[in-house]
N, CA, C and O atoms as a printed pandas DataFrame, in Angstrom:
     atom_number atom_name residue_name chain_id  residue_number  x_coord  y_coord  z_coord
0              1         N          MET        A               1   -7.779   -8.400   29.013
1              2        CA          MET        A               1   -6.483   -9.041   29.015
2              3         C          MET        A               1   -5.446   -8.027   28.512
3              4         O          MET        A               1   -5.666   -7.353   27.506
4              5         N          LYS        A               2   -4.343   -7.931   29.207
5              6        CA          LYS        A               2   -3.264   -7.011   28.848
6              7         C          LYS        A               2   -2.351   -7.643   27.803
7              8         O          LYS        A               2   -1.918   -8.786   27.950
8              9         N          ALA        A               3   -2.065   -6.886   26.750
9             10        CA          ALA        A               3   -1.171   -7.374   25.698
10            11         C          ALA        A               3    0.268   -7.330   26.190
11            12         O          ALA        A               3    0.609   -6.573   27.099
12            13         N          SER        A               4    1.093   -8.145   25.579
13            14        CA          SER        A               4    2.499   -8.191   25.963
14            15         C          SER        A               4    3.256   -7.023   25.335
15            16         O          SER        A               4    2.784   -6.396   24.387
16            17         N          ALA        A               5    4.428   -6.746   25.878
17            18        CA          ALA        A               5    5.242   -5.636   25.388
18            19         C          ALA        A               5    5.656   -5.810   23.925
19            20         O          ALA        A               5    5.582   -4.834   23.178
20            21         N          PRO        A               6    6.088   -6.996   23.467
21            22        CA          PRO        A               6    6.435   -7.130   22.045
22            23         C          PRO        A               6    5.246   -6.890   21.115
23            24         O          PRO        A               6    5.400   -6.324   20.033
24            25         N          LEU        A               7    4.066   -7.325   21.543
25            26        CA          LEU        A               7    2.877   -7.096   20.729
26            27         C          LEU        A               7    2.544   -5.610   20.679
27            28         O          LEU        A               7    2.179   -5.082   19.629
28            29         N          ASP        A               8    2.672   -4.946   21.815
29            30        CA          ASP        A               8    2.444   -3.499   21.845
30            31         C          ASP        A               8    3.408   -2.778   20.915
31            32         O          ASP        A               8    3.014   -1.863   20.192
32            33         N          LEU        A               9    4.660   -3.186   20.933
33            34        CA          LEU        A               9    5.665   -2.569   20.073
34            35         C          LEU        A               9    5.344   -2.830   18.601
35            36         O          LEU        A               9    5.457   -1.932   17.767
36            37         N          ALA        A              10    4.947   -4.053   18.290
37            38        CA          ALA        A              10    4.598   -4.385   16.901
38            39         C          ALA        A              10    3.401   -3.567   16.436
39            40         O          ALA        A              10    3.385   -3.075   15.308
40            41         N          LEU        A              11    2.402   -3.421   17.297
41            42        CA          LEU        A              11    1.219   -2.652   16.923
42            43         C          LEU        A              11    1.494   -1.158   16.869
43            44         O          LEU        A              11    0.714   -0.403   16.289
44            45         N          LEU        A              12    2.582   -0.733   17.462
45            46        CA          LEU        A              12    3.001    0.657   17.369
46            47         C          LEU        A              12    3.791    0.917   16.082
47            48         O          LEU        A              12    3.628    1.960   15.449
48            49         N          LEU        A              13    4.645   -0.034   15.702
49            50        CA          LEU        A              13    5.546    0.179   14.573
50            51         C          LEU        A              13    5.009   -0.300   13.222
51            52         O          LEU        A              13    5.319    0.298   12.192
52            53         N          LEU        A              14    4.220   -1.357   13.213
53            54        CA          LEU        A              14    3.777   -1.926   11.936
54            55         C          LEU        A              14    2.840   -1.038   11.121
55            56         O          LEU        A              14    3.036   -0.930    9.911
56            57         N          PRO        A              15    1.831   -0.396   11.716
57            58        CA          PRO        A              15    0.957    0.424   10.862
58            59         C          PRO        A              15    1.680    1.544   10.103
59            60         O          PRO        A              15    1.459    1.677    8.899
60            61         N          PRO        A              16    2.531    2.354   10.742
61            62        CA          PRO        A              16    3.212    3.389    9.952
62            63         C          PRO        A              16    4.212    2.814    8.941
63            64         O          PRO        A              16    4.393    3.376    7.860
64            65         N          ALA        A              17    4.854    1.704    9.287
65            66        CA          ALA        A              17    5.794    1.089    8.344
66            67         C          ALA        A              17    5.052    0.542    7.129
67            68         O          ALA        A              17    5.507    0.705    5.997
68            69         N          ALA        A              18    3.910   -0.108    7.359
69            70        CA          ALA        A              18    3.118   -0.643    6.250
70            71         C          ALA        A              18    2.554    0.494    5.401
71            72         O          ALA        A              18    2.507    0.385    4.175
72            73         N          LEU        A              19    2.128    1.579    6.039
73            74        CA          LEU        A              19    1.613    2.723    5.281
74            75         C          LEU        A              19    2.711    3.338    4.420
75            76         O          LEU        A              19    2.466    3.702    3.269
76            77         N          ALA        A              20    3.909    3.456    4.963
77            78        CA          ALA        A              20    5.029    3.997    4.185
78            79         C          ALA        A              20    5.350    3.102    2.994
79            80         O          ALA        A              20    5.621    3.601    1.901
80            81         N          LEU        A              21    5.321    1.798    3.190
81            82        CA          LEU        A              21    5.566    0.859    2.103
82            83         C          LEU        A              21    4.464    0.942    1.050
83            84         O          LEU        A              21    4.741    0.886   -0.148
84            85         N          PHE        A              22    3.221    1.075    1.495
85            86        CA          PHE        A              22    2.093    1.211    0.574
86            87         C          PHE        A              22    2.230    2.473   -0.279
87            88         O          PHE        A              22    2.053    2.424   -1.496
88            89         N          VAL        A              23    2.544    3.595    0.355
89            90        CA          VAL        A              23    2.690    4.861   -0.379
90            91         C          VAL        A              23    3.853    4.770   -1.363
91            92         O          VAL        A              23    3.750    5.261   -2.487
92            93         N          THR        A              24    4.943    4.155   -0.958
93            94        CA          THR        A              24    6.090    3.997   -1.848
94            95         C          THR        A              24    5.734    3.146   -3.065
95            96         O          THR        A              24    6.085    3.497   -4.191
96            97         N          ALA        A              25    5.046    2.046   -2.845
97            98        CA          ALA        A              25    4.630    1.185   -3.959
98            99         C          ALA        A              25    3.646    1.914   -4.856
99           100         O          ALA        A              25    3.708    1.784   -6.079
100          101         N          HIS        A              26    2.745    2.676   -4.265
101          102        CA          HIS        A              26    1.760    3.426   -5.049
102          103         C          HIS        A              26    2.449    4.454   -5.947
103          104         O          HIS        A              26    2.132    4.559   -7.132
104          105         N          VAL        A              27    3.386    5.205   -5.387
105          106        CA          VAL        A              27    4.112    6.211   -6.171
106          107         C          VAL        A              27    4.936    5.540   -7.273
107          108         O          VAL        A              27    5.044    6.079   -8.374
108          109         N          ALA        A              28    5.513    4.384   -6.993
109          110        CA          ALA        A              28    6.289    3.663   -8.012
110          111         C          ALA        A              28    5.385    3.207   -9.161
111          112         O          ALA        A              28    5.769    3.302  -10.327
112          113         N          ILE        A              29    4.206    2.720   -8.842
113          114        CA          ILE        A              29    3.266    2.310   -9.895
114          115         C          ILE        A              29    2.852    3.522  -10.717
115          116         O          ILE        A              29    2.819    3.454  -11.945
116          117         N          VAL        A              30    2.538    4.626  -10.054
117          118        CA          VAL        A              30    2.143    5.845  -10.768
118          119         C          VAL        A              30    3.272    6.331  -11.671
119          120         O          VAL        A              30    3.024    6.743  -12.804
120          121         N          ALA        A              31    4.497    6.288  -11.184
121          122        CA          ALA        A              31    5.639    6.726  -11.992
122          123         C          ALA        A              31    5.808    5.852  -13.232
123          124         O          ALA        A              31    6.089    6.361  -14.317
124          125         N          ARG        A              32    5.640    4.551  -13.076
125          126        CA          ARG        A              32    5.759    3.660  -14.240
126          127         C          ARG        A              32    4.589    3.835  -15.187
127          128         O          ARG        A              32    4.757    3.703  -16.399
128          129         N          LEU        A              33    3.406    4.130  -14.665
129          130        CA          LEU        A              33    2.273    4.415  -15.540
130          131         C          LEU        A              33    2.506    5.702  -16.330
131          132         O          LEU        A              33    2.101    5.809  -17.488
132          133         N          PHE        A              34    3.159    6.673  -15.700
133          134        CA          PHE        A              34    3.467    7.929  -16.392
134          135         C          PHE        A              34    4.452    7.710  -17.535
135          136         O          PHE        A              34    4.453    8.461  -18.511
136          137         N          GLY        A              35    5.281    6.693  -17.415
137          138        CA          GLY        A              35    6.282    6.423  -18.433
138          139         C          GLY        A              35    5.746    5.757  -19.685
139          140         O          GLY        A              35    6.481    5.605  -20.661
140          141         N          SER        A              36    4.489    5.358  -19.681
141          142        CA          SER        A              36    3.925    4.713  -20.872
142          143         C          SER        A              36    2.564    5.330  -21.190
143          144         O          SER        A              36    1.819    5.707  -20.286
144          145         N          PRO        A              37    2.248    5.428  -22.477
145          146        CA          PRO        A              37    0.962    6.024  -22.854
146          147         C          PRO        A              37   -0.192    5.094  -22.517
147          148         O          PRO        A              37    0.018    3.881  -22.493
148          149         N          PRO        A              38   -1.349    5.568  -22.265
149          150        CA          PRO        A              38   -1.729    6.985  -22.107
150          151         C          PRO        A              38   -1.332    7.511  -20.723
151          152         O          PRO        A              38   -1.588    6.871  -19.703
152          153         N          ARG        A              39   -0.711    8.670  -20.714
153          154        CA          ARG        A              39   -0.150    9.230  -19.485
154          155         C          ARG        A              39   -1.206    9.731  -18.501
155          156         O          ARG        A              39   -0.920    9.868  -17.311
156          157         N          TRP        A              40   -2.400   10.000  -18.971
157          158        CA          TRP        A              40   -3.449   10.506  -18.088
158          159         C          TRP        A              40   -3.798    9.491  -16.998
159          160         O          TRP        A              40   -4.308    9.863  -15.942
160          161         N          ARG        A              41   -3.522    8.211  -17.254
161          162        CA          ARG        A              41   -3.808    7.182  -16.246
162          163         C          ARG        A              41   -3.002    7.412  -14.974
163          164         O          ARG        A              41   -3.468    7.111  -13.876
164          165         N          ALA        A              42   -1.796    7.946  -15.123
165          166        CA          ALA        A              42   -0.952    8.198  -13.944
166          167         C          ALA        A              42   -1.593    9.257  -13.049
167          168         O          ALA        A              42   -1.607    9.105  -11.827
168          169         N          ALA        A              43   -2.118   10.317  -13.637
169          170        CA          ALA        A              43   -2.749   11.376  -12.844
170          171         C          ALA        A              43   -4.002   10.859  -12.137
171          172         O          ALA        A              43   -4.240   11.168  -10.969
172          173         N          VAL        A              44   -4.793   10.076  -12.853
173          174        CA          VAL        A              44   -6.014    9.534  -12.256
174          175         C          VAL        A              44   -5.663    8.522  -11.162
175          176         O          VAL        A              44   -6.288    8.512  -10.101
176          177         N          ALA        A              45   -4.668    7.676  -11.417
177          178        CA          ALA        A              45   -4.265    6.661  -10.446
178          179         C          ALA        A              45   -3.659    7.291   -9.195
179          180         O          ALA        A              45   -3.744    6.715   -8.110
180          181         N          LEU        A              46   -3.055    8.454   -9.334
181          182        CA          LEU        A              46   -2.503    9.137   -8.173
182          183         C          LEU        A              46   -3.614    9.544   -7.209
183          184         O          LEU        A              46   -3.435    9.504   -5.992
184          185         N          LEU        A              47   -4.752    9.933   -7.756
185          186        CA          LEU        A              47   -5.877   10.374   -6.934
186          187         C          LEU        A              47   -6.798    9.238   -6.499
187          188         O          LEU        A              47   -7.450    9.331   -5.459
188          189         N          LEU        A              48   -6.853    8.173   -7.284
189          190        CA          LEU        A              48   -7.712    7.026   -6.984
190          191         C          LEU        A              48   -6.853    5.764   -6.888
191          192         O          LEU        A              48   -6.670    5.067   -7.886
192          193         N          PRO        A              49   -6.325    5.465   -5.701
193          194        CA          PRO        A              49   -5.381    4.359   -5.541
194          195         C          PRO        A              49   -5.819    3.008   -6.090
195          196         O          PRO        A              49   -4.972    2.288   -6.617
196          197         N          PRO        A              50   -7.097    2.615   -5.999
197          198        CA          PRO        A              50   -7.442    1.301   -6.565
198          199         C          PRO        A              50   -7.180    1.203   -8.072
199          200         O          PRO        A              50   -6.906    0.121   -8.590
200          201         N          LEU        A              51   -7.266    2.330   -8.763
201          202        CA          LEU        A              51   -6.977    2.304  -10.203
202          203         C          LEU        A              51   -5.490    2.075  -10.468
203          204         O          LEU        A              51   -5.131    1.502  -11.497
204          205         N          ALA        A              52   -4.629    2.509   -9.566
205          206        CA          ALA        A              52   -3.197    2.237   -9.725
206          207         C          ALA        A              52   -2.959    0.735   -9.686
207          208         O          ALA        A              52   -2.196    0.202  -10.492
208          209         N          PHE        A              53   -3.608    0.057   -8.756
209          210        CA          PHE        A              53   -3.481   -1.399   -8.678
210          211         C          PHE        A              53   -4.042   -2.054   -9.937
211          212         O          PHE        A              53   -3.411   -2.948  -10.501
212          213         N          PHE        A              54   -5.210   -1.624  -10.378
213          214        CA          PHE        A              54   -5.859   -2.204  -11.550
214          215         C          PHE        A              54   -5.020   -2.011  -12.814
215          216         O          PHE        A              54   -4.748   -2.970  -13.535
216          217         N          TRP        A              55   -4.614   -0.769  -13.079
217          218        CA          TRP        A              55   -3.826   -0.503  -14.279
218          219         C          TRP        A              55   -2.418   -1.060  -14.175
219          220         O          TRP        A              55   -1.830   -1.451  -15.183
220          221         N          GLY        A              56   -1.876   -1.101  -12.978
221          222        CA          GLY        A              56   -0.568   -1.709  -12.782
222          223         C          GLY        A              56   -0.599   -3.198  -13.080
223          224         O          GLY        A              56    0.337   -3.736  -13.671
224          225         N          THR        A              57   -1.663   -3.859  -12.678
225          226        CA          THR        A              57   -1.825   -5.278  -12.977
226          227         C          THR        A              57   -1.945   -5.498  -14.488
227          228         O          THR        A              57   -1.348   -6.425  -15.035
228          229         N          GLN        A              58   -2.711   -4.650  -15.147
229          230        CA          GLN        A              58   -2.855   -4.753  -16.603
230          231         C          GLN        A              58   -1.532   -4.519  -17.317
231          232         O          GLN        A              58   -1.274   -5.116  -18.362
232          233         N          ALA        A              59   -0.691   -3.651  -16.757
233          234        CA          ALA        A              59    0.602   -3.327  -17.372
234          235         C          ALA        A              59    1.706   -4.295  -16.957
235          236         O          ALA        A              59    2.882   -4.036  -17.212
236          237         N          LYS        A              60    1.341   -5.402  -16.322
237          238        CA          LYS        A              60    2.287   -6.458  -15.929
238          239         C          LYS        A              60    3.295   -6.006  -14.881
239          240         O          LYS        A              60    4.443   -6.452  -14.892
240          241         N          MET        A              61    2.874   -5.116  -13.966
241          242        CA          MET        A              61    3.716   -4.711  -12.835
242          243         C          MET        A              61    3.383   -5.601  -11.648
243          244         O          MET        A              61    2.982   -5.117  -10.589
244          245         N          THR        A              62    3.548   -6.886  -11.830
245          246        CA          THR        A              62    3.093   -7.877  -10.858
246          247         C          THR        A              62    3.727   -7.686   -9.486
247          248         O          THR        A              62    3.018   -7.678   -8.480
248          249         N          ALA        A              63    5.026   -7.533   -9.427
249          250        CA          ALA        A              63    5.707   -7.418   -8.132
250          251         C          ALA        A              63    5.270   -6.159   -7.383
251          252         O          ALA        A              63    5.000   -6.210   -6.183
252          253         N          LEU        A              64    5.201   -5.044   -8.081
253          254        CA          LEU        A              64    4.779   -3.803   -7.431
254          255         C          LEU        A              64    3.335   -3.886   -6.952
255          256         O          LEU        A              64    3.006   -3.392   -5.874
256          257         N          CYS        A              65    2.486   -4.501   -7.742
257          258        CA          CYS        A              65    1.080   -4.622   -7.354
258          259         C          CYS        A              65    0.908   -5.564   -6.161
259          260         O          CYS        A              65    0.067   -5.323   -5.295
260          261         N          ARG        A              66    1.689   -6.617   -6.116
261          262        CA          ARG        A              66    1.635   -7.508   -4.943
262          263         C          ARG        A              66    2.129   -6.783   -3.701
263          264         O          ARG        A              66    1.551   -6.934   -2.624
264          265         N          LEU        A              67    3.180   -6.007   -3.838
265          266        CA          LEU        A              67    3.695   -5.213   -2.726
266          267         C          LEU        A              67    2.650   -4.197   -2.275
267          268         O          LEU        A              67    2.431   -4.021   -1.077
268          269         N          TRP        A              68    2.002   -3.527   -3.232
269          270        CA          TRP        A              68    0.950   -2.555   -2.954
270          271         C          TRP        A              68   -0.178   -3.196   -2.150
271          272         O          TRP        A              68   -0.593   -2.664   -1.121
272          273         N          LEU        A              69   -0.666   -4.330   -2.619
273          274        CA          LEU        A              69   -1.778   -5.015   -1.970
274          275         C          LEU        A              69   -1.369   -5.575   -0.603
275          276         O          LEU        A              69   -2.116   -5.453    0.368
276          277         N          GLY        A              70   -0.198   -6.181   -0.531
277          278        CA          GLY        A              70    0.277   -6.729    0.739
278          279         C          GLY        A              70    0.464   -5.655    1.789
279          280         O          GLY        A              70    0.075   -5.840    2.942
280          281         N          ALA        A              71    1.054   -4.540    1.408
281          282        CA          ALA        A              71    1.262   -3.448    2.359
282          283         C          ALA        A              71   -0.075   -2.870    2.817
283          284         O          ALA        A              71   -0.232   -2.520    3.987
284          285         N          LEU        A              72   -1.026   -2.769    1.911
285          286        CA          LEU        A              72   -2.346   -2.265    2.285
286          287         C          LEU        A              72   -3.027   -3.208    3.280
287          288         O          LEU        A              72   -3.609   -2.758    4.267
288          289         N          LEU        A              73   -2.952   -4.506    3.019
289          290        CA          LEU        A              73   -3.571   -5.474    3.916
290          291         C          LEU        A              73   -2.922   -5.453    5.298
291          292         O          LEU        A              73   -3.616   -5.475    6.315
292          293         N          VAL        A              74   -1.591   -5.411    5.332
293          294        CA          VAL        A              74   -0.890   -5.359    6.624
294          295         C          VAL        A              74   -1.263   -4.072    7.364
295          296         O          VAL        A              74   -1.479   -4.097    8.575
296          297         N          TYR        A              75   -1.338   -2.966    6.656
297          298        CA          TYR        A              75   -1.700   -1.693    7.285
298          299         C          TYR        A              75   -3.099   -1.763    7.900
299          300         O          TYR        A              75   -3.290   -1.407    9.063
300          301         N          VAL        A              76   -4.066   -2.218    7.119
301          302        CA          VAL        A              76   -5.447   -2.267    7.613
302          303         C          VAL        A              76   -5.569   -3.217    8.805
303          304         O          VAL        A              76   -6.199   -2.881    9.808
304          305         N          LEU        A              77   -4.967   -4.401    8.695
305          306        CA          LEU        A              77   -5.068   -5.373    9.789
306          307         C          LEU        A              77   -4.389   -4.890   11.062
307          308         O          LEU        A              77   -4.963   -4.984   12.148
308          309         N          THR        A              78   -3.178   -4.375   10.936
309          310        CA          THR        A              78   -2.461   -3.944   12.139
310          311         C          THR        A              78   -3.093   -2.689   12.737
311          312         O          THR        A              78   -3.100   -2.527   13.957
312          313         N          LEU        A              79   -3.614   -1.814   11.909
313          314        CA          LEU        A              79   -4.289   -0.623   12.431
314          315         C          LEU        A              79   -5.554   -1.037   13.178
315          316         O          LEU        A              79   -5.841   -0.507   14.252
316          317         N          ALA        A              80   -6.309   -1.976   12.620
317          318        CA          ALA        A              80   -7.518   -2.450   13.298
318          319         C          ALA        A              80   -7.178   -3.112   14.636
319          320         O          ALA        A              80   -7.869   -2.902   15.633
320          321         N          LEU        A              81   -6.114   -3.908   14.650
321          322        CA          LEU        A              81   -5.697   -4.542   15.912
322          323         C          LEU        A              81   -5.235   -3.504   16.932
323          324         O          LEU        A              81   -5.544   -3.603   18.119
324          325         N          ALA        A              82   -4.494   -2.515   16.455
325          326        CA          ALA        A              82   -3.995   -1.472   17.359
326          327         C          ALA        A              82   -5.145   -0.660   17.942
327          328         O          ALA        A              82   -5.124   -0.314   19.123
328          329         N          LEU        A              83   -6.138   -0.357   17.131
329          330        CA          LEU        A              83   -7.269    0.413   17.616
330          331         C          LEU        A              83   -8.170   -0.397   18.553
331          332         O          LEU        A              83   -8.816    0.158   19.441
332          333         N          ALA        A              84   -8.202   -1.707   18.344
333          334        CA          ALA        A              84   -9.033   -2.575   19.169
334          335         C          ALA        A              84   -8.419   -2.842   20.546
335          336         O          ALA        A              84   -9.126   -3.163   21.502
336          337         N          SER        A              85   -7.091   -2.705   20.632
337          338        CA          SER        A              85   -6.454   -3.022   21.925
338          339         C          SER        A              85   -6.343   -1.820   22.828
339          340         O          SER        A              85   -5.832   -1.930   23.942
């Protein structure tokens, strides 16, 4: 079955947009982690993204962590759909 043009456009634009949003949220969490002790968590979280979410949640960065998780989910889902079509 052939996908429609709007769906094709969405599957073309959504994965990179979601990835950009995810990276932005990740860097924001890392920057806020760097601003509070212990600072080594920021360096580790930069290299291991799940720790940024974990420590961000512990540090009460609820909005950023929800954005991080939502953008990751949208990226994975839309990328999987794009690759499947």
